NUGU-827031 format. One record per residue (C-alpha): residue in one letter; residue number from 1; y, z, x. Coordinates in Angstrom, 2 decimals, padded with zeros to 5 digits. Example, Ala and Ser with C-alpha at 12.3 -4.5 7.8 and 13.67 -1.06 7.14 Angstrom:
<'A'; 1; <-004.50; 007.80; 012.30>>
<'S'; 2; <-001.06; 007.14; 013.67>>
This chain:
<'M'; 1; <-023.96; 033.32; -035.57>>
<'I'; 2; <-026.46; 030.91; -037.02>>
<'N'; 3; <-026.27; 028.05; -039.53>>
<'E'; 4; <-024.06; 028.98; -042.52>>
<'Q'; 5; <-022.53; 031.94; -040.65>>
<'V'; 6; <-020.59; 029.44; -038.52>>
<'R'; 7; <-017.33; 029.12; -040.52>>
<'D'; 8; <-014.96; 027.58; -037.99>>
<'K'; 9; <-013.06; 024.41; -038.92>>
<'E'; 10; <-014.08; 022.52; -035.81>>
<'V'; 11; <-016.70; 023.18; -033.16>>
<'R'; 12; <-017.68; 021.59; -029.86>>
<'L'; 13; <-021.25; 020.44; -030.48>>
<'I'; 14; <-024.16; 020.21; -028.05>>
<'D'; 15; <-027.40; 018.65; -029.31>>
<'D'; 16; <-030.96; 019.83; -028.67>>
<'E'; 17; <-031.30; 017.71; -025.49>>
<'G'; 18; <-028.11; 019.17; -023.96>>
<'N'; 19; <-025.84; 016.16; -024.61>>
<'Q'; 20; <-022.27; 016.85; -025.72>>
<'L'; 21; <-021.47; 015.29; -029.07>>
<'G'; 22; <-017.79; 016.24; -028.89>>
<'I'; 23; <-015.62; 018.12; -031.37>>
<'V'; 24; <-016.84; 017.85; -034.97>>
<'S'; 25; <-016.31; 019.80; -038.18>>
<'S'; 26; <-018.70; 022.69; -038.76>>
<'K'; 27; <-020.02; 021.06; -041.97>>
<'E'; 28; <-020.88; 017.90; -040.08>>
<'A'; 29; <-022.52; 019.93; -037.30>>
<'Q'; 30; <-024.60; 021.82; -039.89>>
<'K'; 31; <-025.62; 018.50; -041.49>>
<'L'; 32; <-026.76; 017.14; -038.09>>
<'A'; 33; <-028.80; 020.29; -037.47>>
<'D'; 34; <-030.41; 020.07; -040.91>>
<'E'; 35; <-031.34; 016.40; -040.33>>
<'R'; 36; <-033.19; 017.38; -037.17>>
<'H'; 37; <-034.79; 020.43; -038.91>>
<'L'; 38; <-033.16; 022.76; -036.36>>
<'D'; 39; <-030.56; 025.55; -036.40>>
<'L'; 40; <-026.86; 025.48; -035.55>>
<'V'; 41; <-026.16; 028.37; -033.17>>
<'K'; 42; <-022.74; 029.49; -031.92>>
<'I'; 43; <-023.17; 030.11; -028.18>>
<'A'; 44; <-019.53; 030.54; -027.05>>
<'P'; 45; <-017.48; 032.08; -029.88>>
<'N'; 46; <-014.39; 032.82; -027.74>>
<'A'; 47; <-013.87; 029.23; -026.54>>
<'K'; 48; <-011.26; 026.97; -028.12>>
<'P'; 49; <-012.85; 025.36; -030.16>>
<'P'; 50; <-016.06; 027.46; -030.33>>
<'V'; 51; <-019.17; 025.91; -028.77>>
<'C'; 52; <-022.23; 025.42; -030.98>>
<'K'; 53; <-025.67; 024.14; -030.04>>
<'I'; 54; <-028.41; 022.59; -032.13>>
<'M'; 55; <-031.69; 024.36; -031.29>>
<'D'; 56; <-034.81; 025.96; -032.73>>
<'Y'; 57; <-033.50; 029.52; -032.89>>
<'G'; 58; <-036.89; 031.11; -033.64>>
<'K'; 59; <-038.41; 029.53; -030.54>>
<'Y'; 60; <-035.37; 030.53; -028.48>>
<'R'; 61; <-035.70; 034.20; -029.51>>
<'F'; 62; <-039.44; 034.10; -028.79>>
<'D'; 63; <-038.81; 032.70; -025.29>>
<'Q'; 64; <-036.13; 035.35; -024.62>>
<'A'; 65; <-038.51; 038.14; -025.65>>
<'K'; 66; <-041.21; 036.66; -023.41>>
<'K'; 67; <-038.81; 036.57; -020.42>>
<'E'; 68; <-037.77; 040.19; -021.00>>
<'K'; 69; <-041.42; 041.24; -021.16>>
<'E'; 70; <-042.13; 039.43; -017.86>>
<'A'; 71; <-039.12; 041.09; -016.22>>
<'K'; 72; <-040.36; 044.52; -017.34>>
<'K'; 73; <-043.76; 043.87; -015.80>>
<'K'; 74; <-042.21; 043.13; -012.41>>
<'Q'; 75; <-040.05; 046.28; -012.40>>
<'K'; 76; <-041.04; 049.11; -010.09>>
<'T'; 77; <-040.10; 052.56; -011.28>>
<'V'; 78; <-039.35; 055.12; -008.58>>
<'D'; 79; <-040.86; 058.50; -009.32>>
<'V'; 80; <-039.81; 061.75; -007.70>>
<'K'; 81; <-042.81; 063.75; -006.49>>
<'E'; 82; <-042.27; 067.40; -005.66>>
<'L'; 83; <-043.90; 069.45; -002.91>>
<'R'; 84; <-043.33; 073.21; -002.88>>
<'L'; 85; <-043.42; 075.26; 000.28>>
<'S'; 86; <-042.80; 078.92; 001.01>>
<'P'; 87; <-040.68; 080.37; 003.83>>
<'S'; 88; <-043.76; 081.97; 005.40>>
<'I'; 89; <-045.92; 078.81; 005.39>>
<'D'; 90; <-048.31; 078.28; 008.30>>
<'T'; 91; <-048.20; 075.15; 010.53>>
<'H'; 92; <-051.52; 073.74; 009.31>>
<'D'; 93; <-050.43; 074.12; 005.69>>
<'V'; 94; <-047.23; 072.23; 006.54>>
<'Q'; 95; <-049.32; 069.40; 008.04>>
<'V'; 96; <-051.34; 069.14; 004.80>>
<'K'; 97; <-048.09; 068.82; 002.85>>
<'V'; 98; <-046.79; 066.25; 005.37>>
<'K'; 99; <-049.87; 064.07; 004.79>>
<'K'; 100; <-049.33; 064.27; 001.04>>
<'A'; 101; <-045.62; 063.39; 001.42>>
<'I'; 102; <-046.50; 060.38; 003.60>>
<'E'; 103; <-048.93; 059.22; 000.90>>
<'F'; 104; <-046.18; 059.46; -001.74>>
<'L'; 105; <-043.68; 057.63; 000.48>>
<'K'; 106; <-046.16; 054.81; 001.15>>
<'N'; 107; <-046.45; 054.35; -002.64>>
<'G'; 108; <-042.66; 053.91; -002.81>>
<'D'; 109; <-041.91; 057.24; -004.47>>
<'K'; 110; <-039.19; 059.69; -003.51>>
<'V'; 111; <-040.28; 063.17; -002.45>>
<'K'; 112; <-038.54; 066.43; -003.29>>
<'I'; 113; <-039.44; 069.27; -000.94>>
<'S'; 114; <-038.46; 072.71; -002.13>>
<'I'; 115; <-038.85; 076.10; -000.52>>
<'R'; 116; <-038.73; 078.87; -003.10>>
<'F'; 117; <-037.48; 082.30; -002.08>>
<'R'; 118; <-038.89; 085.41; -003.73>>
<'G'; 119; <-037.41; 088.85; -003.38>>
<'R'; 120; <-036.08; 089.60; 000.10>>
<'E'; 121; <-037.24; 086.25; 001.53>>
<'I'; 122; <-033.78; 084.82; 000.80>>
<'G'; 123; <-032.54; 086.64; 003.89>>
<'H'; 124; <-034.66; 084.28; 006.03>>
<'S'; 125; <-033.06; 081.04; 004.87>>
<'K'; 126; <-032.54; 079.88; 008.49>>
<'T'; 127; <-036.31; 079.72; 009.07>>
<'A'; 128; <-036.68; 077.68; 005.86>>
<'V'; 129; <-034.07; 075.17; 007.10>>
<'A'; 130; <-036.03; 074.89; 010.36>>
<'I'; 131; <-039.23; 074.23; 008.39>>
<'L'; 132; <-037.53; 071.45; 006.43>>
<'E'; 133; <-036.07; 069.88; 009.58>>
<'S'; 134; <-039.48; 069.83; 011.29>>
<'F'; 135; <-040.96; 068.40; 008.06>>
<'A'; 136; <-038.37; 065.59; 008.14>>
<'N'; 137; <-039.19; 064.88; 011.81>>
<'D'; 138; <-042.92; 064.67; 011.00>>
<'I'; 139; <-042.41; 062.03; 008.30>>
<'S'; 140; <-039.58; 060.15; 010.06>>
<'E'; 141; <-041.90; 057.15; 010.61>>
<'F'; 142; <-042.39; 056.66; 006.86>>
<'G'; 143; <-039.26; 058.09; 005.23>>
<'V'; 144; <-035.66; 059.14; 005.66>>
<'I'; 145; <-033.67; 062.09; 004.35>>
<'D'; 146; <-032.05; 061.05; 001.08>>
<'K'; 147; <-030.31; 064.41; 000.47>>
<'A'; 148; <-030.00; 067.01; 003.19>>
<'P'; 149; <-031.36; 070.55; 002.63>>
<'K'; 150; <-029.23; 072.42; 000.12>>
<'M'; 151; <-029.50; 075.75; -001.66>>
<'E'; 152; <-030.02; 075.51; -005.43>>
<'A'; 153; <-030.28; 078.97; -007.02>>
<'R'; 154; <-033.20; 080.67; -005.19>>
<'S'; 155; <-034.59; 077.44; -003.69>>
<'L'; 156; <-033.80; 075.28; -000.69>>
<'V'; 157; <-034.21; 071.64; -001.69>>
<'M'; 158; <-034.40; 068.38; 000.32>>
<'F'; 159; <-035.04; 064.82; -000.91>>
<'L'; 160; <-036.84; 062.15; 001.13>>
<'A'; 161; <-036.81; 058.41; 000.39>>
<'P'; 162; <-039.23; 055.76; 001.67>>
<'K'; 163; <-038.09; 053.72; 004.67>>
<'V'; 164; <-037.08; 050.20; 003.76>>
């Protein structure tokens, strides 16, 4: 609440330098704020009596928006990159995929490795699990298994996370 929205009988007042002025009536607090060409802002409405501060509210909101913008810049979003394999993949092809997975893990992204079964290939799910386990061993220096291999519909899926 700002300025005239503050309708409490008495408020604990803090001035623009941070000094406590004690408990005063809200009209008197508003008058003090007007004299200094600043706003009266309620900062702790649940306290007894409520705490109000004299400040430049426009500048305060601007500074808050600036801080939020800075915080957003420093955030790192984690993407999930997907690599698809087949149950009949050759060893060299696996090594190419391993190199790509290591590149993703170095960038701080998670990697989803999926082996898609078509037709009768689903009968060879044990070989696919072996492929995923050897894949995890190959990248163990750069990442760890986030979610173990698991069947989802007609695919075997495993998630890898970068090592911390």
